[in-house]
C-alpha positions in Angstrom: -7.6 -4.5 -5.6 -5.7 -7.4 -6.9 -2.6 -9.0 -6.2 0.4 -9.3 -8.8 3.9 -11.4 -9.0 7.0 -10.4 -8.9 10.0 -10.6 -11.6 12.6 -13.6 -11.2 13.8 -14.4 -8.7 11.2 -13.3 -6.4 7.8 -15.1 -5.6 4.8 -13.4 -4.1 1.5 -12.7 -4.2 2.0 -8.5 -3.7 -1.3 -6.6 -3.4 -1.5 -3.7 -6.1 -4.6 -1.2 -6.7 -5.8 0.8 -9.4 -6.1 4.2 -8.5 -7.4 7.2 -9.7 -6.3 10.7 -9.6 -8.0 14.1 -9.1 -6.9 15.0 -12.6 -8.3 11.6 -14.0 -4.9 9.9 -14.6 -4.9 6.2 -13.2 -1.8 4.8 -12.0 -1.3 1.3 -10.4 0.1 1.7 -7.0 1.2 -0.7 -4.6 -0.5 -1.4 -0.6 2.5 -1.9 1.6 1.7 -3.7 5.0 0.4 -7.1 6.2 -3.0 -6.9 5.0 -5.5 -3.7 4.5 -9.0 -2.7 4.4 -9.2 -1.1 1.2 -12.6 -1.5 -0.5 -13.0 -0.6 -4.3 -14.3 2.7 -3.5 -11.7 4.5 -0.9 -10.2 7.0 -1.0 -6.9 6.9 -0.5 -3.6 9.2 -0.5 -0.7 7.9 -2.4 3.1 8.9 -2.7 5.9 8.4 -5.0 8.6 5.4 -5.2 8.9 2.3 -7.1 8.8 -1.5 -5.6 11.6 -3.1 -7.8 10.1 -6.4 -8.6 7.0 -5.0 -9.7 7.5 -3.8 -13.2 5.2 -0.6 -14.1 4.0 0.3 -10.1 5.6 3.5 -9.3 3.3 4.6 -6.3 2.8 3.6 -3.1 -0.4 4.0 -0.5 0.0 5.9 2.1 -1.3 3.2 5.4 -3.0 4.7 8.0 -4.3 8.2 6.1 -8.4 8.4 5.1 -10.0 5.8 3.9 -6.4 3.3 4.4 -6.5 1.7 8.2 -2.7 1.2 9.6 -1.3 -2.2 9.7 -1.9 -3.8 12.7 0.4 -5.5 15.4 3.3 -3.3 13.9 6.2 -3.1 16.5 8.9 -2.0 14.8 9.0 0.9 11.7 5.3 1.8 12.9 5.8 5.3 11.2 6.2 3.9 7.8 2.7 2.3 8.4 0.5 4.2 10.4 0.3 2.1 13.3 -0.2 4.1 16.4 1.8 3.4 19.6 0.8 0.7 21.3 -0.6 0.5 25.1 2.7 -2.0 26.7 5.3 0.5 25.6 
């Protein structure tokens, strides 16, 4: 896991991870959402889909599956971030 800076004119520290696939290829994938619990040997599920302002990143990590937890305190768009339905709603 490390951070990458986007292309002009954007400015941020985007969270990305190098992932080794089951076929042995190593790819760089984006970690969506605020905060994550991933560590060096975490097992993750990835999907296609590039990040427009990060060159060379063509995959997303699916949150809420395997070792990747869902985003905490997420109210809207929960299905995209693997968040369970809160009790209050």
